[in-house]
C-alpha positions in Angstrom: 100.1 38.6 129.1 100.7 41.2 126.4 98.7 41.3 123.2 100.4 40.0 120.0 98.6 42.6 117.8 98.4 46.4 118.2 95.3 48.0 119.5 93.8 51.3 120.4 92.2 52.2 123.8 89.2 54.5 123.9 88.2 56.0 127.3 85.0 58.0 127.5 82.1 58.0 130.0 79.5 58.2 127.1 78.6 54.7 125.9 77.4 56.1 122.6 80.8 57.7 121.9 82.5 54.4 122.8 80.3 52.4 120.4 80.6 54.9 117.6 84.4 55.3 117.8 84.9 51.5 118.1 82.9 50.9 115.0 84.7 53.7 113.1 88.1 52.2 114.0 87.0 48.7 113.1 85.9 50.1 109.7 89.6 51.0 109.1 90.9 47.6 110.4 92.0 48.9 113.8 91.3 46.8 116.9 89.8 48.9 119.7 89.0 48.3 123.3 86.6 50.6 125.1 86.6 51.8 128.7 83.9 53.8 130.5 86.4 55.5 132.9 90.0 56.1 133.6 90.0 53.7 136.5 88.6 51.0 134.2 91.4 51.6 131.7 94.0 51.5 134.5 92.7 48.2 135.8 93.1 46.7 132.3 96.8 47.8 131.9 98.3 44.5 133.1 96.9 42.9 130.0 99.1 45.1 127.8 99.5 48.7 126.5 97.7 50.1 123.6 99.6 51.7 120.7 97.4 54.8 121.1 95.0 56.2 123.7 91.9 58.2 122.7 90.5 59.8 125.9 87.7 62.3 126.7 88.7 65.4 128.5 85.6 65.8 130.6 84.8 62.7 132.6 83.7 62.4 136.3 86.3 61.4 138.9 89.4 61.3 136.6 89.4 63.5 133.5 91.5 62.8 130.4 94.4 65.0 131.5 94.5 63.5 134.9 94.6 60.0 133.4 97.4 61.0 131.1 99.4 62.6 134.1 98.8 59.4 136.1 100.2 57.3 133.4 103.3 59.5 132.9 104.0 59.7 136.7 104.0 55.9 136.7 106.4 55.7 133.8 103.8 54.7 131.2 104.0 56.7 128.0 101.2 56.1 125.6 100.6 58.5 122.6 97.3 60.2 123.5 94.6 61.9 121.5 92.4 64.1 123.7 88.8 64.6 122.6 86.4 67.1 124.0 83.0 68.7 123.3 84.4 72.1 124.4 86.1 74.2 121.7 88.0 76.5 124.0 89.5 73.6 125.9 90.5 71.6 122.8 92.8 74.4 121.6 94.3 75.2 125.0 95.6 71.8 126.1 99.4 71.4 126.0 101.4 68.3 125.4 102.4 66.5 128.6 105.9 64.8 128.3 105.4 64.5 124.6 102.6 62.0 124.8 99.7 64.3 123.7 99.7 64.1 119.9 96.3 65.9 119.3 93.3 67.6 120.8 90.2 67.1 118.8 86.7 68.6 119.2 83.5 66.5 119.2 81.8 65.6 117.0 85.0 64.2 115.6 85.9 64.5 111.9 86.9 61.1 110.6 89.9 62.4 108.6 91.3 64.4 111.5 91.0 61.4 113.9 92.8 59.1 111.5 95.5 61.7 110.9 96.0 61.9 114.7 96.1 58.1 115.0 98.8 58.0 112.3 100.8 60.6 114.2 100.3 58.6 117.5 101.3 55.4 115.9 104.4 57.0 114.4 105.3 58.7 117.7 104.9 55.5 119.7 108.1 54.3 118.1 109.9 57.3 119.7 108.4 57.2 123.2 
């Protein structure tokens, strides 16, 4: 059963990052759901798609780009914000099928994150 209200998914293997981002999004009236792995997020997809996906690049088993590619290869296009603690990686990642709207470096700057979310929400109407 699909959600009646828009929400943002956060996928990161660091519980502290999940908690901090969830709180930050709630402070701006966004509803967020958190997932500790790509597999956990994929298992939740039957409940409905988020309007935006914030995903960590470096995670064990399935990294953020692998998760994004998995979604695309299954016909699921969610505007994605890639986050990483590695500066060189954040600038090198390229858009996959137009779903990657931003690559941001941790620690995240609030303004940059919310600008990326605004782009993602706007692009979700065109995906």
